[in-house]
Jmol script that loads the backbone (N, CA, C; Angstrom):
load data "model"
ATOM      1  N   MET A   1     -77.558 -20.586 -74.442  1.00  0.00           N
ATOM      2  CA  MET A   1     -77.878 -20.869 -75.822  1.00  0.00           C
ATOM      3  C   MET A   1     -78.988 -19.932 -76.280  1.00  0.00           C
ATOM      4  N   GLU A   2     -78.836 -19.332 -77.467  1.00  0.00           N
ATOM      5  CA  GLU A   2     -79.854 -18.440 -78.008  1.00  0.00           C
ATOM      6  C   GLU A   2     -81.002 -19.257 -78.582  1.00  0.00           C
ATOM      7  N   PRO A   3     -82.232 -18.702 -78.534  1.00  0.00           N
ATOM      8  CA  PRO A   3     -83.350 -19.419 -79.144  1.00  0.00           C
ATOM      9  C   PRO A   3     -83.145 -19.485 -80.652  1.00  0.00           C
ATOM     10  N   THR A   4     -83.616 -20.570 -81.257  1.00  0.00           N
ATOM     11  CA  THR A   4     -83.502 -20.706 -82.710  1.00  0.00           C
ATOM     12  C   THR A   4     -84.525 -19.811 -83.388  1.00  0.00           C
ATOM     13  N   ARG A   5     -84.300 -19.555 -84.658  1.00  0.00           N
ATOM     14  CA  ARG A   5     -85.246 -18.755 -85.438  1.00  0.00           C
ATOM     15  C   ARG A   5     -86.624 -19.408 -85.433  1.00  0.00           C
ATOM     16  N   GLU A   6     -86.657 -20.740 -85.460  1.00  0.00           N
ATOM     17  CA  GLU A   6     -87.931 -21.452 -85.436  1.00  0.00           C
ATOM     18  C   GLU A   6     -88.736 -21.096 -84.187  1.00  0.00           C
ATOM     19  N   ALA A   7     -88.071 -20.966 -83.052  1.00  0.00           N
ATOM     20  CA  ALA A   7     -88.771 -20.686 -81.800  1.00  0.00           C
ATOM     21  C   ALA A   7     -89.379 -19.294 -81.793  1.00  0.00           C
ATOM     22  N   ALA A   8     -88.882 -18.401 -82.636  1.00  0.00           N
ATOM     23  CA  ALA A   8     -89.344 -17.022 -82.644  1.00  0.00           C
ATOM     24  C   ALA A   8     -90.491 -16.787 -83.629  1.00  0.00           C
ATOM     25  N   ILE A   9     -90.981 -17.834 -84.277  1.00  0.00           N
ATOM     26  CA  ILE A   9     -92.030 -17.702 -85.292  1.00  0.00           C
ATOM     27  C   ILE A   9     -93.397 -17.981 -84.669  1.00  0.00           C
ATOM     28  N   HIS A  10     -94.375 -17.126 -84.993  1.00  0.00           N
ATOM     29  CA  HIS A  10     -95.736 -17.304 -84.478  1.00  0.00           C
ATOM     30  C   HIS A  10     -96.736 -17.088 -85.615  1.00  0.00           C
ATOM     31  N   PHE A  11     -97.577 -18.099 -85.901  1.00  0.00           N
ATOM     32  CA  PHE A  11     -98.619 -18.016 -86.930  1.00  0.00           C
ATOM     33  C   PHE A  11     -99.943 -17.662 -86.273  1.00  0.00           C
ATOM     34  N   ALA A  12    -100.702 -16.767 -86.898  1.00  0.00           N
ATOM     35  CA  ALA A  12    -102.010 -16.386 -86.352  1.00  0.00           C
ATOM     36  C   ALA A  12    -102.956 -15.985 -87.474  1.00  0.00           C
ATOM     37  N   ASP A  13    -104.249 -16.181 -87.222  1.00  0.00           N
ATOM     38  CA  ASP A  13    -105.298 -15.688 -88.116  1.00  0.00           C
ATOM     39  C   ASP A  13    -105.802 -14.388 -87.500  1.00  0.00           C
ATOM     40  N   ASN A  14    -105.422 -13.269 -88.090  1.00  0.00           N
ATOM     41  CA  ASN A  14    -105.841 -11.959 -87.598  1.00  0.00           C
ATOM     42  C   ASN A  14    -107.172 -11.628 -88.274  1.00  0.00           C
ATOM     43  N   LYS A  15    -108.261 -12.145 -87.723  1.00  0.00           N
ATOM     44  CA  LYS A  15    -109.582 -12.003 -88.340  1.00  0.00           C
ATOM     45  C   LYS A  15    -110.032 -10.553 -88.483  1.00  0.00           C
ATOM     46  N   PRO A  16    -109.784  -9.671 -87.500  1.00  0.00           N
ATOM     47  CA  PRO A  16    -110.195  -8.271 -87.688  1.00  0.00           C
ATOM     48  C   PRO A  16    -109.543  -7.612 -88.917  1.00  0.00           C
ATOM     49  N   ARG A  17    -108.333  -8.032 -89.267  1.00  0.00           N
ATOM     50  CA  ARG A  17    -107.632  -7.462 -90.429  1.00  0.00           C
ATOM     51  C   ARG A  17    -107.759  -8.345 -91.668  1.00  0.00           C
ATOM     52  N   SER A  18    -108.477  -9.464 -91.549  1.00  0.00           N
ATOM     53  CA  SER A  18    -108.648 -10.423 -92.649  1.00  0.00           C
ATOM     54  C   SER A  18    -107.313 -10.823 -93.255  1.00  0.00           C
ATOM     55  N   ARG A  19    -106.421 -11.286 -92.376  1.00  0.00           N
ATOM     56  CA  ARG A  19    -105.138 -11.760 -92.892  1.00  0.00           C
ATOM     57  C   ARG A  19    -104.521 -12.773 -91.941  1.00  0.00           C
ATOM     58  N   PHE A  20    -103.812 -13.717 -92.547  1.00  0.00           N
ATOM     59  CA  PHE A  20    -102.994 -14.648 -91.791  1.00  0.00           C
ATOM     60  C   PHE A  20    -101.645 -13.985 -91.607  1.00  0.00           C
ATOM     61  N   GLU A  21    -101.043 -14.169 -90.448  1.00  0.00           N
ATOM     62  CA  GLU A  21     -99.761 -13.526 -90.157  1.00  0.00           C
ATOM     63  C   GLU A  21     -98.764 -14.532 -89.607  1.00  0.00           C
ATOM     64  N   LEU A  22     -97.533 -14.357 -90.004  1.00  0.00           N
ATOM     65  CA  LEU A  22     -96.415 -15.093 -89.443  1.00  0.00           C
ATOM     66  C   LEU A  22     -95.508 -14.034 -88.855  1.00  0.00           C
ATOM     67  N   GLN A  23     -95.495 -13.961 -87.529  1.00  0.00           N
ATOM     68  CA  GLN A  23     -94.706 -12.930 -86.854  1.00  0.00           C
ATOM     69  C   GLN A  23     -93.348 -13.498 -86.477  1.00  0.00           C
ATOM     70  N   VAL A  24     -92.318 -12.758 -86.834  1.00  0.00           N
ATOM     71  CA  VAL A  24     -90.941 -13.132 -86.513  1.00  0.00           C
ATOM     72  C   VAL A  24     -90.250 -11.901 -85.948  1.00  0.00           C
ATOM     73  N   ASP A  25     -89.083 -12.091 -85.404  1.00  0.00           N
ATOM     74  CA  ASP A  25     -88.363 -10.962 -84.806  1.00  0.00           C
ATOM     75  C   ASP A  25     -88.169  -9.805 -85.777  1.00  0.00           C
ATOM     76  N   GLY A  26     -87.977 -10.108 -87.056  1.00  0.00           N
ATOM     77  CA  GLY A  26     -87.705  -9.063 -88.038  1.00  0.00           C
ATOM     78  C   GLY A  26     -88.931  -8.426 -88.654  1.00  0.00           C
ATOM     79  N   GLY A  27     -90.132  -8.845 -88.280  1.00  0.00           N
ATOM     80  CA  GLY A  27     -91.337  -8.253 -88.853  1.00  0.00           C
ATOM     81  C   GLY A  27     -92.441  -9.280 -89.019  1.00  0.00           C
ATOM     82  N   THR A  28     -93.384  -8.962 -89.906  1.00  0.00           N
ATOM     83  CA  THR A  28     -94.544  -9.813 -90.122  1.00  0.00           C
ATOM     84  C   THR A  28     -94.692 -10.131 -91.599  1.00  0.00           C
ATOM     85  N   VAL A  29     -94.797 -11.407 -91.902  1.00  0.00           N
ATOM     86  CA  VAL A  29     -95.134 -11.885 -93.240  1.00  0.00           C
ATOM     87  C   VAL A  29     -96.637 -12.136 -93.187  1.00  0.00           C
ATOM     88  N   PHE A  30     -97.374 -11.704 -94.210  1.00  0.00           N
ATOM     89  CA  PHE A  30     -98.825 -11.859 -94.118  1.00  0.00           C
ATOM     90  C   PHE A  30     -99.461 -12.242 -95.445  1.00  0.00           C
ATOM     91  N   ALA A  31    -100.670 -12.793 -95.336  1.00  0.00           N
ATOM     92  CA  ALA A  31    -101.495 -13.144 -96.489  1.00  0.00           C
ATOM     93  C   ALA A  31    -102.875 -12.555 -96.254  1.00  0.00           C
ATOM     94  N   ASP A  32    -103.245 -11.574 -97.070  1.00  0.00           N
ATOM     95  CA  ASP A  32    -104.594 -11.010 -96.993  1.00  0.00           C
ATOM     96  C   ASP A  32    -105.579 -12.035 -97.550  1.00  0.00           C
ATOM     97  N   TYR A  33    -106.782 -12.058 -96.999  1.00  0.00           N
ATOM     98  CA  TYR A  33    -107.774 -13.010 -97.491  1.00  0.00           C
ATOM     99  C   TYR A  33    -109.185 -12.445 -97.434  1.00  0.00           C
ATOM    100  N   ARG A  34    -110.065 -13.124 -98.190  1.00  0.00           N
ATOM    101  CA  ARG A  34    -111.513 -12.927 -98.112  1.00  0.00           C
ATOM    102  C   ARG A  34    -112.105 -14.301 -97.855  1.00  0.00           C
ATOM    103  N   ARG A  35    -113.053 -14.340 -96.956  1.00  0.00           N
ATOM    104  CA  ARG A  35    -113.721 -15.613 -96.671  1.00  0.00           C
ATOM    105  C   ARG A  35    -115.077 -15.641 -97.353  1.00  0.00           C
ATOM    106  N   GLY A  36    -115.423 -16.820 -97.830  1.00  0.00           N
ATOM    107  CA  GLY A  36    -116.737 -17.071 -98.402  1.00  0.00           C
ATOM    108  C   GLY A  36    -117.227 -18.399 -97.859  1.00  0.00           C
ATOM    109  N   PRO A  37    -118.417 -18.815 -98.260  1.00  0.00           N
ATOM    110  CA  PRO A  37    -118.928 -20.100 -97.775  1.00  0.00           C
ATOM    111  C   PRO A  37    -117.993 -21.248 -98.175  1.00  0.00           C
ATOM    112  N   GLY A  38    -117.391 -21.873 -97.188  1.00  0.00           N
ATOM    113  CA  GLY A  38    -116.539 -23.025 -97.429  1.00  0.00           C
ATOM    114  C   GLY A  38    -115.193 -22.742 -98.060  1.00  0.00           C
ATOM    115  N   LEU A  39    -114.818 -21.458 -98.144  1.00  0.00           N
ATOM    116  CA  LEU A  39    -113.540 -21.176 -98.776  1.00  0.00           C
ATOM    117  C   LEU A  39    -112.900 -19.909 -98.260  1.00  0.00           C
ATOM    118  N   VAL A  40    -111.590 -19.831 -98.496  1.00  0.00           N
ATOM    119  CA  VAL A  40    -110.820 -18.634 -98.187  1.00  0.00           C
ATOM    120  C   VAL A  40    -110.046 -18.278 -99.459  1.00  0.00           C
ATOM    121  N   GLU A  41    -110.180 -17.030 -99.904  1.00  0.00           N
ATOM    122  CA  GLU A  41    -109.448 -16.541-101.073  1.00  0.00           C
ATOM    123  C   GLU A  41    -108.220 -15.784-100.588  1.00  0.00           C
ATOM    124  N   ILE A  42    -107.043 -16.199-101.033  1.00  0.00           N
ATOM    125  CA  ILE A  42    -105.801 -15.511-100.678  1.00  0.00           C
ATOM    126  C   ILE A  42    -105.561 -14.464-101.762  1.00  0.00           C
ATOM    127  N   THR A  43    -105.679 -13.192-101.382  1.00  0.00           N
ATOM    128  CA  THR A  43    -105.594 -12.104-102.358  1.00  0.00           C
ATOM    129  C   THR A  43    -104.211 -11.490-102.477  1.00  0.00           C
ATOM    130  N   HIS A  44    -103.379 -11.657-101.456  1.00  0.00           N
ATOM    131  CA  HIS A  44    -102.059 -11.017-101.479  1.00  0.00           C
ATOM    132  C   HIS A  44    -101.176 -11.638-100.408  1.00  0.00           C
ATOM    133  N   VAL A  45     -99.935 -11.936-100.761  1.00  0.00           N
ATOM    134  CA  VAL A  45     -98.938 -12.412 -99.797  1.00  0.00           C
ATOM    135  C   VAL A  45     -97.772 -11.437 -99.843  1.00  0.00           C
ATOM    136  N   GLU A  46     -97.304 -11.029 -98.667  1.00  0.00           N
ATOM    137  CA  GLU A  46     -96.207 -10.053 -98.626  1.00  0.00           C
ATOM    138  C   GLU A  46     -95.259 -10.337 -97.468  1.00  0.00           C
ATOM    139  N   ALA A  47     -93.985 -10.104 -97.745  1.00  0.00           N
ATOM    140  CA  ALA A  47     -92.942 -10.194 -96.715  1.00  0.00           C
ATOM    141  C   ALA A  47     -92.165  -8.888 -96.737  1.00  0.00           C
ATOM    142  N   PRO A  48     -91.771  -8.372 -95.577  1.00  0.00           N
ATOM    143  CA  PRO A  48     -90.934  -7.174 -95.560  1.00  0.00           C
ATOM    144  C   PRO A  48     -89.618  -7.466 -96.299  1.00  0.00           C
ATOM    145  N   PRO A  49     -89.021  -6.450 -96.909  1.00  0.00           N
ATOM    146  CA  PRO A  49     -87.782  -6.668 -97.672  1.00  0.00           C
ATOM    147  C   PRO A  49     -86.717  -7.468 -96.918  1.00  0.00           C
ATOM    148  N   ALA A  50     -86.552  -7.220 -95.637  1.00  0.00           N
ATOM    149  CA  ALA A  50     -85.518  -7.917 -94.861  1.00  0.00           C
ATOM    150  C   ALA A  50     -85.796  -9.414 -94.717  1.00  0.00           C
ATOM    151  N   LEU A  51     -87.049  -9.831 -94.912  1.00  0.00           N
ATOM    152  CA  LEU A  51     -87.407 -11.240 -94.730  1.00  0.00           C
ATOM    153  C   LEU A  51     -87.611 -11.981 -96.044  1.00  0.00           C
ATOM    154  N   ARG A  52     -87.508 -11.289 -97.165  1.00  0.00           N
ATOM    155  CA  ARG A  52     -87.689 -11.940 -98.462  1.00  0.00           C
ATOM    156  C   ARG A  52     -86.536 -12.899 -98.728  1.00  0.00           C
ATOM    157  N   GLY A  53     -86.865 -14.012 -99.332  1.00  0.00           N
ATOM    158  CA  GLY A  53     -85.844 -15.005 -99.648  1.00  0.00           C
ATOM    159  C   GLY A  53     -85.443 -15.890 -98.482  1.00  0.00           C
ATOM    160  N   THR A  54     -86.162 -15.799 -97.377  1.00  0.00           N
ATOM    161  CA  THR A  54     -85.828 -16.588 -96.185  1.00  0.00           C
ATOM    162  C   THR A  54     -86.680 -17.854 -96.049  1.00  0.00           C
ATOM    163  N   GLY A  55     -87.678 -18.012 -96.913  1.00  0.00           N
ATOM    164  CA  GLY A  55     -88.575 -19.160 -96.814  1.00  0.00           C
ATOM    165  C   GLY A  55     -89.748 -18.936 -95.886  1.00  0.00           C
ATOM    166  N   LEU A  56     -89.840 -17.749 -95.309  1.00  0.00           N
ATOM    167  CA  LEU A  56     -90.921 -17.496 -94.349  1.00  0.00           C
ATOM    168  C   LEU A  56     -92.289 -17.380 -95.011  1.00  0.00           C
ATOM    169  N   ALA A  57     -92.352 -16.901 -96.249  1.00  0.00           N
ATOM    170  CA  ALA A  57     -93.644 -16.852 -96.946  1.00  0.00           C
ATOM    171  C   ALA A  57     -94.161 -18.276 -97.160  1.00  0.00           C
ATOM    172  N   GLY A  58     -93.265 -19.201 -97.428  1.00  0.00           N
ATOM    173  CA  GLY A  58     -93.657 -20.603 -97.554  1.00  0.00           C
ATOM    174  C   GLY A  58     -94.155 -21.172 -96.238  1.00  0.00           C
ATOM    175  N   LYS A  59     -93.508 -20.813 -95.143  1.00  0.00           N
ATOM    176  CA  LYS A  59     -93.971 -21.254 -93.819  1.00  0.00           C
ATOM    177  C   LYS A  59     -95.352 -20.661 -93.526  1.00  0.00           C
ATOM    178  N   LEU A  60     -95.560 -19.423 -93.939  1.00  0.00           N
ATOM    179  CA  LEU A  60     -96.875 -18.798 -93.778  1.00  0.00           C
ATOM    180  C   LEU A  60     -97.926 -19.590 -94.549  1.00  0.00           C
ATOM    181  N   MET A  61     -97.635 -19.917 -95.813  1.00  0.00           N
ATOM    182  CA  MET A  61     -98.600 -20.653 -96.626  1.00  0.00           C
ATOM    183  C   MET A  61     -98.864 -22.046 -96.057  1.00  0.00           C
ATOM    184  N   GLU A  62     -97.863 -22.663 -95.468  1.00  0.00           N
ATOM    185  CA  GLU A  62     -98.083 -23.960 -94.805  1.00  0.00           C
ATOM    186  C   GLU A  62     -99.078 -23.779 -93.659  1.00  0.00           C
ATOM    187  N   GLY A  63     -98.942 -22.701 -92.908  1.00  0.00           N
ATOM    188  CA  GLY A  63     -99.890 -22.406 -91.839  1.00  0.00           C
ATOM    189  C   GLY A  63    -101.288 -22.146 -92.370  1.00  0.00           C
ATOM    190  N   VAL A  64    -101.379 -21.439 -93.496  1.00  0.00           N
ATOM    191  CA  VAL A  64    -102.675 -21.172 -94.132  1.00  0.00           C
ATOM    192  C   VAL A  64    -103.332 -22.497 -94.521  1.00  0.00           C
ATOM    193  N   ALA A  65    -102.568 -23.381 -95.146  1.00  0.00           N
ATOM    194  CA  ALA A  65    -103.110 -24.673 -95.573  1.00  0.00           C
ATOM    195  C   ALA A  65    -103.581 -25.490 -94.369  1.00  0.00           C
ATOM    196  N   GLN A  66    -102.802 -25.510 -93.315  1.00  0.00           N
ATOM    197  CA  GLN A  66    -103.193 -26.258 -92.116  1.00  0.00           C
ATOM    198  C   GLN A  66    -104.446 -25.667 -91.479  1.00  0.00           C
ATOM    199  N   ALA A  67    -104.533 -24.338 -91.444  1.00  0.00           N
ATOM    200  CA  ALA A  67    -105.720 -23.683 -90.876  1.00  0.00           C
ATOM    201  C   ALA A  67    -106.954 -23.994 -91.719  1.00  0.00           C
ATOM    202  N   ALA A  68    -106.816 -23.935 -93.038  1.00  0.00           N
ATOM    203  CA  ALA A  68    -107.940 -24.236 -93.928  1.00  0.00           C
ATOM    204  C   ALA A  68    -108.400 -25.682 -93.724  1.00  0.00           C
ATOM    205  N   ARG A  69    -107.459 -26.589 -93.629  1.00  0.00           N
ATOM    206  CA  ARG A  69    -107.802 -28.004 -93.435  1.00  0.00           C
ATOM    207  C   ARG A  69    -108.546 -28.199 -92.104  1.00  0.00           C
ATOM    208  N   ARG A  70    -108.066 -27.567 -91.041  1.00  0.00           N
ATOM    209  CA  ARG A  70    -108.729 -27.674 -89.728  1.00  0.00           C
ATOM    210  C   ARG A  70    -110.158 -27.152 -89.772  1.00  0.00           C
ATOM    211  N   GLU A  71    -110.360 -26.069 -90.531  1.00  0.00           N
ATOM    212  CA  GLU A  71    -111.679 -25.431 -90.579  1.00  0.00           C
ATOM    213  C   GLU A  71    -112.567 -25.984 -91.688  1.00  0.00           C
ATOM    214  N   GLY A  72    -112.060 -26.949 -92.451  1.00  0.00           N
ATOM    215  CA  GLY A  72    -112.849 -27.537 -93.531  1.00  0.00           C
ATOM    216  C   GLY A  72    -113.066 -26.585 -94.694  1.00  0.00           C
ATOM    217  N   LEU A  73    -112.084 -25.720 -94.954  1.00  0.00           N
ATOM    218  CA  LEU A  73    -112.193 -24.730 -96.026  1.00  0.00           C
ATOM    219  C   LEU A  73    -111.343 -25.124 -97.227  1.00  0.00           C
ATOM    220  N   ARG A  74    -111.748 -24.672 -98.396  1.00  0.00           N
ATOM    221  CA  ARG A  74    -110.938 -24.781 -99.607  1.00  0.00           C
ATOM    222  C   ARG A  74    -110.202 -23.458 -99.766  1.00  0.00           C
ATOM    223  N   ILE A  75    -109.128 -23.468-100.533  1.00  0.00           N
ATOM    224  CA  ILE A  75    -108.322 -22.265-100.761  1.00  0.00           C
ATOM    225  C   ILE A  75    -108.398 -21.872-102.226  1.00  0.00           C
ATOM    226  N   ARG A  76    -108.743 -20.622-102.470  1.00  0.00           N
ATOM    227  CA  ARG A  76    -108.692 -20.063-103.821  1.00  0.00           C
ATOM    228  C   ARG A  76    -107.543 -19.057-103.837  1.00  0.00           C
ATOM    229  N   PRO A  77    -106.397 -19.424-104.401  1.00  0.00           N
ATOM    230  CA  PRO A  77    -105.237 -18.526-104.409  1.00  0.00           C
ATOM    231  C   PRO A  77    -105.315 -17.529-105.564  1.00  0.00           C
ATOM    232  N   LEU A  78    -105.680 -16.305-105.278  1.00  0.00           N
ATOM    233  CA  LEU A  78    -105.768 -15.263-106.300  1.00  0.00           C
ATOM    234  C   LEU A  78    -104.433 -14.558-106.497  1.00  0.00           C
ATOM    235  N   CYS A  79    -103.586 -14.623-105.509  1.00  0.00           N
ATOM    236  CA  CYS A  79    -102.244 -14.040-105.552  1.00  0.00           C
ATOM    237  C   CYS A  79    -101.308 -15.010-106.278  1.00  0.00           C
ATOM    238  N   GLY A  80    -100.424 -14.483-107.112  1.00  0.00           N
ATOM    239  CA  GLY A  80     -99.495 -15.312-107.867  1.00  0.00           C
ATOM    240  C   GLY A  80     -98.617 -16.187-106.989  1.00  0.00           C
ATOM    241  N   TYR A  81     -98.113 -15.635-105.896  1.00  0.00           N
ATOM    242  CA  TYR A  81     -97.261 -16.423-105.002  1.00  0.00           C
ATOM    243  C   TYR A  81     -98.058 -17.571-104.380  1.00  0.00           C
ATOM    244  N   ALA A  82     -99.250 -17.262-103.875  1.00  0.00           N
ATOM    245  CA  ALA A  82    -100.072 -18.292-103.234  1.00  0.00           C
ATOM    246  C   ALA A  82    -100.428 -19.392-104.234  1.00  0.00           C
ATOM    247  N   TYR A  83    -100.749 -19.004-105.458  1.00  0.00           N
ATOM    248  CA  TYR A  83    -101.086 -19.984-106.495  1.00  0.00           C
ATOM    249  C   TYR A  83     -99.891 -20.899-106.776  1.00  0.00           C
ATOM    250  N   ALA A  84     -98.717 -20.301-106.980  1.00  0.00           N
ATOM    251  CA  ALA A  84     -97.511 -21.086-107.269  1.00  0.00           C
ATOM    252  C   ALA A  84     -97.181 -22.020-106.100  1.00  0.00           C
ATOM    253  N   TRP A  85     -97.319 -21.539-104.880  1.00  0.00           N
ATOM    254  CA  TRP A  85     -97.022 -22.360-103.708  1.00  0.00           C
ATOM    255  C   TRP A  85     -97.968 -23.557-103.642  1.00  0.00           C
ATOM    256  N   MET A  86     -99.255 -23.309-103.859  1.00  0.00           N
ATOM    257  CA  MET A  86    -100.238 -24.395-103.809  1.00  0.00           C
ATOM    258  C   MET A  86     -99.954 -25.434-104.890  1.00  0.00           C
ATOM    259  N   ARG A  87     -99.557 -25.001-106.072  1.00  0.00           N
ATOM    260  CA  ARG A  87     -99.258 -25.936-107.163  1.00  0.00           C
ATOM    261  C   ARG A  87     -98.007 -26.768-106.857  1.00  0.00           C
ATOM    262  N   ARG A  88     -97.038 -26.190-106.176  1.00  0.00           N
ATOM    263  CA  ARG A  88     -95.798 -26.906-105.836  1.00  0.00           C
ATOM    264  C   ARG A  88     -95.995 -27.921-104.717  1.00  0.00           C
ATOM    265  N   HIS A  89     -96.963 -27.700-103.866  1.00  0.00           N
ATOM    266  CA  HIS A  89     -97.148 -28.557-102.687  1.00  0.00           C
ATOM    267  C   HIS A  89     -98.324 -29.509-102.899  1.00  0.00           C
ATOM    268  N   LYS A  90     -98.003 -30.635-103.502  1.00  0.00           N
ATOM    269  CA  LYS A  90     -99.023 -31.624-103.877  1.00  0.00           C
ATOM    270  C   LYS A  90     -99.847 -32.101-102.688  1.00  0.00           C
ATOM    271  N   GLU A  91     -99.236 -32.100-101.516  1.00  0.00           N
ATOM    272  CA  GLU A  91     -99.950 -32.582-100.334  1.00  0.00           C
ATOM    273  C   GLU A  91    -101.130 -31.689 -99.956  1.00  0.00           C
ATOM    274  N   HIS A  92    -101.197 -30.493-100.547  1.00  0.00           N
ATOM    275  CA  HIS A  92    -102.303 -29.578-100.242  1.00  0.00           C
ATOM    276  C   HIS A  92    -103.186 -29.279-101.453  1.00  0.00           C
ATOM    277  N   ARG A  93    -102.927 -29.933-102.569  1.00  0.00           N
ATOM    278  CA  ARG A  93    -103.715 -29.647-103.778  1.00  0.00           C
ATOM    279  C   ARG A  93    -105.193 -29.957-103.602  1.00  0.00           C
ATOM    280  N   ASP A  94    -105.518 -30.875-102.717  1.00  0.00           N
ATOM    281  CA  ASP A  94    -106.929 -31.187-102.480  1.00  0.00           C
ATOM    282  C   ASP A  94    -107.680 -29.999-101.888  1.00  0.00           C
ATOM    283  N   LEU A  95    -106.961 -29.007-101.395  1.00  0.00           N
ATOM    284  CA  LEU A  95    -107.593 -27.816-100.816  1.00  0.00           C
ATOM    285  C   LEU A  95    -107.920 -26.757-101.863  1.00  0.00           C
ATOM    286  N   LEU A  96    -107.388 -26.913-103.086  1.00  0.00           N
ATOM    287  CA  LEU A  96    -107.620 -25.896-104.120  1.00  0.00           C
ATOM    288  C   LEU A  96    -109.092 -25.802-104.480  1.00  0.00           C
ATOM    289  N   ALA A  97    -109.596 -24.584-104.530  1.00  0.00           N
ATOM    290  CA  ALA A  97    -110.995 -24.349-104.916  1.00  0.00           C
ATOM    291  C   ALA A  97    -111.043 -23.990-106.389  1.00  0.00           C
TER     292      ALA A  97
END
end "model"
wireframe off; spacefill off
backbone 0.3
color backbone group
């Protein structure tokens, strides 16, 4: 049996590059960020063309929200995609800065 696509996904906070990453077999979906006291600003979210429309950017943002919650941070979504995602996901609206 082949591994599922879910098994091939890995979320990480790449602090040296100031970005959250979701690594999959086809490439890396990422969210650039800036950190400030008590908050993380999401400045840009990008997926390689082959991964667009697959829902992976949403999975990345779910990871960002979970990481922010664990670290006690608020999220300021400066990127249009990140802002729209945060507004759609009511369960994470308390994280909005």
